[in-house]
C-alpha positions, 0 to 999 in steps of 0.5 A: 499500499502506498503511504499517504503523505500527511503534514500537521502544522503547529507544535503546540499542545494541539499540534502534537496531540493531533499528530500523535493520534494520527501517527499511532492510529494510521500507521500507513500514513507518513506524518510530518509535523512542521512549525516555526517554533517548538518547546520551550518557545510555544504558547502552550509552554506557559499555559496554566494547563489545569483542566476546566473550561468555559462553555463555547456558545455555538458548539453542541454541549455533547461535543464539548463534553466528549472533548473534555472527557476524552482529554481528562481520561487520557491525562488521568491515565498518564497521571496514574502511570509511571510516566506521570513525572516525565510527562509533567501530569499530576492530580491537583485539588482546590476550589473555584470561588465567585463573588456572585452566585453563577447562573450555572452552579454546576458546570458541564464538566462537573461529572467528569472531574473528581469529587465535585462539590459546593464549598461549605459556609465554613470554607467560604470564610476564607474568602470574605469577598466571595459568596459561592464556591466549588471544590474538586480534583482535576488534572494539571499538565505542565507543557514544558514537560508534556510537549517534549514527552509528546514529541518523543511519543510521536517520533516513536510512532514514526512521525517526522519533525521539521522546523520551518515557517509556513506562510500559507497552506498552499505552500504545502499542497504540492508535497502533501496529500492531506494537511492538518492545520493546528496553527493556533493564532497563526491561522489568522494569516495562514488561512485568513481566519479573522475570527482568530485574535490574540488574547494576551496572558501574563503569569508569574512563577513563584517559589512557595512550596507550602501552597498545595491547593489551587484557587481560581476566581470565577471571573478567570482573571485571578488564579493560583496553581501549584505545580511540580517545581513552582506555583503559577499565579496569574493572570491577564486576559487582554483581548487584541493585545499583542505585547509579548513582554512582561509588564511590571504593572501587570505583575504587581497587580497579579501579585496583589490580587493573588495575595488577597486570596492567599496572603502567604504568597507575600513570602514567596519568591518570584522566579520568572515572568511569562507572556503568551498570546492565546489563540482566541476565537468564539468557538474552536474550529474543528472541521474539514475542507478541500483546498485547491492549489494555485497553478495545477488546481490540485485538490488537497484535503485539509482538517482544521483544529485550532482556536481553543483560546485558554482551553488548549490543554483541557481540550487537546486530546478530545479535539485531536481524536475529533480531528483524527475522525475527520482525517479518516473521512478525508482518506475515504474520499481520496485515492486509497478507498481500500485503506483499512481505516 
């Protein structure tokens, strides 16, 4: 059987998750991942990587639940294996608190995390400015470890990696028979998707080993996430802001806000500041289309998987499996109808 040449664009958590799913599930495909930046220089490397997510407005809820469940189950299996330390995946417990009772007290993912419940009145006394809270155990995935781990898994499955800049998918149409676009914010120029926009996020890593439980304000702006080597505190959500440098005023405000939730942070030592641009979009784009190449008019199948905003890690494996299903549909329509899918 002729090997199908396929390319995945993007080396963040969406790109490598999708590439691994394809390479492991479709061994008759020759899969190459191309990107201009790899870990530790991707947006995913600085992600909080903690698993819960806001609901997207225009995607069926059952599909979102499946994305979350598939991702949670995948990472939970890693967290409970001997690969947990190498992959940077761990279970973490804590709470999400609200200044006003939210319209949805029970989020759609409540049955998928572990031990979901409401905070008691006694527990809420820790946070006098807040009137409602949720406690649960979820998963934290540290991409500075997870991305290299995924790359090794991808290479083991026969995948190839190439560092290059791609300015338009047309550049790939002459070489590959199927393109998987996981370019994140780059999709704005790569495929002309003006719905994709930068959402600037600034975080700090703090040395505070006495903090063991996460705290997140329900507005999503203020959070404290203990990790393996440090505590991540944040953050900002600045729509349309393309600044990639740390703003001292933002850092001071983050420490002030987080200090109100966890006063002991005042004794912590700031180890690093980090800024990344999330690929904001009203809804993630997980769909397929056909690209007609310029010049020879060749038809090339394209599967898109990008635009996850701040939910990249949370939905990465679920949308990768979804994209894999779309890849299989494309292959059925290509010149290899006998391929065993």
